[in-house]
VMD Tcl script that draws the C-alpha trace (Angstrom):
set ca {
  {-45.03 2.54 -103.60}
  {-41.78 2.00 -105.49}
  {-38.94 1.51 -103.00}
  {-36.31 4.24 -102.53}
  {-33.62 1.82 -103.72}
  {-35.63 1.02 -106.84}
  {-36.07 4.69 -107.75}
  {-32.45 5.55 -106.92}
  {-31.15 2.83 -109.27}
  {-32.46 4.68 -112.32}
  {-33.81 3.38 -115.63}
  {-32.88 0.18 -117.51}
  {-29.48 -0.20 -119.19}
  {-29.23 -1.15 -122.86}
  {-27.59 -4.49 -123.62}
  {-26.34 -6.19 -126.77}
  {-26.79 -9.69 -125.33}
  {-28.07 -12.22 -127.87}
  {-30.46 -14.64 -126.13}
  {-29.98 -18.38 -126.59}
  {-33.57 -19.35 -125.83}
  {-36.83 -19.12 -127.72}
  {-40.13 -17.27 -127.40}
  {-43.35 -19.29 -127.49}
  {-46.95 -18.16 -127.07}
  {-49.08 -19.93 -124.48}
  {-52.65 -18.70 -124.57}
  {-52.40 -14.91 -124.76}
  {-48.95 -14.76 -123.22}
  {-45.43 -14.82 -124.64}
  {-42.93 -16.87 -122.66}
  {-39.15 -16.98 -122.96}
  {-37.85 -20.56 -122.64}
  {-34.31 -21.82 -122.22}
  {-32.93 -25.25 -121.35}
  {-34.72 -28.52 -120.64}
  {-34.95 -31.22 -118.01}
  {-36.86 -32.16 -114.87}
  {-35.80 -29.27 -112.60}
  {-37.60 -26.13 -113.73}
  {-37.47 -22.47 -112.74}
  {-39.96 -19.69 -113.41}
  {-38.30 -16.28 -113.65}
  {-40.35 -13.25 -112.65}
  {-38.81 -10.17 -114.24}
  {-38.72 -6.67 -112.80}
  {-41.25 -4.02 -113.85}
  {-39.39 -3.39 -117.13}
  {-40.34 -6.73 -118.68}
  {-38.40 -9.18 -120.86}
  {-35.03 -7.43 -120.68}
  {-31.86 -8.84 -122.30}
  {-30.26 -9.09 -118.86}
  {-33.13 -11.17 -117.50}
  {-32.88 -13.44 -120.53}
  {-29.16 -13.78 -119.85}
  {-29.94 -14.95 -116.31}
  {-32.36 -17.49 -117.80}
  {-29.67 -18.76 -120.16}
  {-27.07 -19.03 -117.40}
  {-29.48 -21.10 -115.31}
  {-30.26 -23.25 -118.36}
  {-26.52 -23.81 -118.81}
  {-26.47 -25.01 -115.20}
  {-28.97 -27.74 -116.06}
  {-32.39 -26.23 -115.41}
  {-35.48 -25.79 -117.57}
  {-36.23 -22.07 -117.40}
  {-39.33 -20.08 -118.31}
  {-39.85 -16.33 -118.09}
  {-43.49 -15.49 -118.79}
  {-44.44 -12.01 -119.95}
  {-46.78 -11.42 -117.03}
  {-47.39 -7.83 -118.18}
  {-48.44 -9.05 -121.64}
  {-46.45 -6.50 -123.56}
  {-47.24 -3.64 -121.18}
  {-44.29 -3.32 -118.76}
  {-43.73 -0.13 -116.83}
  {-42.56 2.43 -119.39}
  {-39.01 3.74 -119.24}
  {-40.16 7.32 -119.77}
  {-42.34 7.05 -116.65}
  {-39.51 6.04 -114.34}
  {-39.04 6.95 -111.58}
  {-42.82 7.02 -111.17}
  {-44.12 10.56 -110.97}
  {-47.53 9.35 -109.84}
  {-47.28 6.67 -107.15}
  {-50.99 5.98 -107.53}
  {-50.50 5.15 -111.19}
  {-47.57 2.89 -110.33}
  {-49.48 1.02 -107.63}
  {-52.37 0.60 -110.08}
  {-49.91 -1.11 -112.47}
  {-48.76 -3.37 -109.64}
  {-52.38 -4.11 -108.74}
  {-53.17 -5.21 -112.30}
  {-50.74 -8.08 -111.77}
  {-52.32 -9.57 -108.67}
  {-50.74 -12.86 -107.66}
  {-53.89 -14.90 -107.07}
  {-55.92 -13.45 -109.94}
  {-53.22 -13.25 -112.62}
  {-49.76 -14.52 -111.77}
  {-50.56 -17.88 -110.21}
  {-52.84 -19.01 -113.08}
  {-50.11 -17.93 -115.52}
  {-47.49 -19.90 -113.61}
  {-49.68 -22.99 -113.47}
  {-50.33 -22.78 -117.22}
  {-46.62 -22.47 -117.96}
  {-45.79 -25.31 -115.57}
  {-48.23 -27.59 -117.39}
  {-46.59 -26.67 -120.71}
  {-43.13 -27.38 -119.29}
  {-44.22 -30.76 -117.96}
  {-45.56 -31.71 -121.38}
  {-42.78 -30.34 -123.58}
  {-39.61 -29.97 -121.49}
  {-39.76 -32.90 -119.07}
  {-40.20 -30.64 -116.04}
  {-41.16 -32.33 -112.77}
  {-40.35 -29.92 -109.94}
  {-40.43 -26.12 -109.93}
  {-38.80 -23.13 -108.31}
  {-39.38 -19.39 -108.74}
  {-36.87 -16.54 -108.90}
  {-37.83 -12.88 -109.05}
  {-36.16 -9.49 -109.38}
  {-37.31 -6.26 -107.68}
  {-41.14 -6.36 -107.88}
  {-40.77 -9.91 -109.18}
  {-39.02 -10.86 -105.94}
  {-42.26 -10.31 -104.05}
  {-44.08 -12.41 -106.65}
  {-41.57 -15.26 -106.27}
  {-42.03 -15.01 -102.50}
  {-45.81 -15.23 -102.90}
  {-45.25 -18.32 -105.06}
  {-43.25 -19.74 -102.14}
  {-46.32 -19.15 -99.95}
  {-48.65 -21.07 -102.29}
  {-48.92 -24.70 -101.21}
  {-47.69 -27.05 -103.93}
  {-46.78 -24.40 -106.50}
  {-42.99 -24.38 -106.09}
  {-40.39 -26.26 -104.04}
  {-38.18 -23.20 -103.51}
  {-38.25 -19.45 -104.05}
  {-35.66 -16.72 -104.48}
  {-35.67 -12.92 -104.61}
  {-32.84 -10.75 -105.94}
  {-32.64 -7.02 -105.13}
  {-36.26 -7.37 -104.12}
  {-39.07 -4.97 -103.22}
  {-42.40 -5.30 -101.36}
  {-41.18 -8.21 -99.18}
  {-42.22 -7.82 -95.54}
  {-42.06 -10.02 -92.43}
  {-45.83 -10.40 -92.75}
  {-45.43 -11.80 -96.26}
  {-42.69 -14.28 -95.34}
  {-44.83 -15.56 -92.45}
  {-46.69 -17.48 -95.15}
  {-43.64 -18.96 -96.87}
  {-43.78 -22.76 -96.86}
  {-40.60 -23.69 -98.77}
  {-36.93 -22.59 -98.56}
  {-36.24 -19.01 -99.64}
  {-33.06 -17.38 -100.98}
  {-32.73 -13.61 -100.48}
  {-30.00 -11.72 -102.36}
  {-30.38 -7.97 -101.70}
  {-28.13 -5.25 -103.06}
  {-26.34 -2.78 -100.83}
  {-29.24 -0.35 -101.27}
  {-31.98 -2.74 -100.17}
  {-33.54 -3.08 -96.69}
  {-32.01 -5.22 -93.95}
  {-32.85 -8.91 -94.23}
  {-32.74 -9.42 -90.44}
  {-36.51 -9.01 -89.87}
  {-37.19 -11.51 -92.67}
  {-34.57 -13.96 -91.41}
  {-36.03 -13.77 -87.91}
  {-39.33 -15.07 -89.28}
  {-37.82 -17.68 -91.61}
  {-35.47 -19.05 -88.91}
  {-38.55 -20.31 -87.06}
  {-39.69 -22.38 -90.02}
  {-38.90 -26.12 -90.16}
  {-36.86 -25.41 -93.30}
  {-35.20 -22.31 -91.85}
  {-31.70 -23.78 -92.05}
  {-32.13 -24.26 -95.81}
  {-32.79 -20.55 -96.43}
  {-29.95 -18.49 -97.88}
  {-29.06 -14.82 -97.39}
  {-26.34 -12.80 -99.09}
  {-26.07 -9.04 -99.47}
  {-24.16 -7.63 -102.44}
  {-22.91 -4.59 -100.55}
  {-21.07 -3.04 -103.50}
  {-23.97 -3.39 -105.95}
  {-26.92 -1.10 -106.69}
  {-30.53 -2.23 -106.78}
  {-31.24 -3.83 -110.16}
  {-27.69 -5.00 -110.94}
  {-28.80 -8.50 -111.89}
  {-31.69 -7.52 -114.19}
  {-32.73 -4.64 -116.45}
  {-30.60 -2.06 -114.64}
  {-27.43 -4.11 -114.66}
  {-24.67 -2.89 -116.99}
  {-22.96 -6.22 -117.54}
  {-20.36 -4.57 -119.75}
  {-18.84 -3.35 -116.47}
  {-16.53 -6.11 -115.16}
  {-17.48 -5.79 -111.49}
  {-21.22 -5.80 -112.20}
  {-20.83 -8.78 -114.53}
  {-18.83 -10.58 -111.84}
  {-21.39 -9.93 -109.12}
  {-24.28 -10.91 -111.41}
  {-22.48 -14.17 -112.20}
  {-21.94 -14.75 -108.47}
  {-25.63 -14.18 -107.83}
  {-26.62 -16.63 -110.56}
  {-24.19 -19.20 -109.14}
  {-25.80 -18.81 -105.70}
  {-29.26 -19.18 -107.21}
  {-28.16 -22.26 -109.14}
  {-26.65 -23.85 -106.02}
  {-29.76 -23.05 -103.97}
  {-32.12 -24.51 -106.56}
  {-29.87 -27.53 -107.04}
  {-30.22 -28.32 -103.34}
  {-33.96 -27.78 -103.17}
  {-35.40 -28.97 -106.49}
  {-35.38 -32.74 -106.18}
  {-36.87 -34.32 -109.30}
}
mol new
graphics top color blue
foreach p $ca { graphics top sphere $p radius 0.5 }
foreach p [lrange $ca 0 end-1] q [lrange $ca 1 end] { graphics top cylinder $p $q radius 0.2 }
display resetview
């Protein structure tokens, strides 16, 4: 079900951000692209889709020297604002189930990676996800050979059982509302790459501050979102070796 922190955070916030990147269609899927170069990142948005805030994160990472892609995994059918918080948890979990990692997300990622290799000079890949997307980025970090690093910001659906399968360094950036990272860290510390994993809790931020539910017109939220992006950039810089 949707996490308590996710529901408490409320609906998306409007934004007047003007994206710097471009939208391209790959197969039946729109993808937001920003930047270029050998070190590439796939952004997995939250359940609200291609939000201006998520595009702003893409552009900030592109400014830091990465090729960035944000596929529309929901193919124009994100979770609707008027249905949030979910009144019917069964309906919500059915939406989540439609976007199964192995059946849908991984093939999409591999298709986008191939496009980025051909057109943007990409050679090595990472994945970053928000809320629901954080669990998807973590599953990407469990898939042998798919990414060299994964990150999850104000994440949901990440359990110790899931991170048991992680095979590359992971960066976890929860908000103050999100569950304790200690059970996840306990598992990751035992991995050969455990020392490369990063953990930082934004205690004074609500769930969603870095994506669709972040009001970046508020100075403190904008500051914390920029700090989160800087941490993500530093983490990917250390782990994506082209």
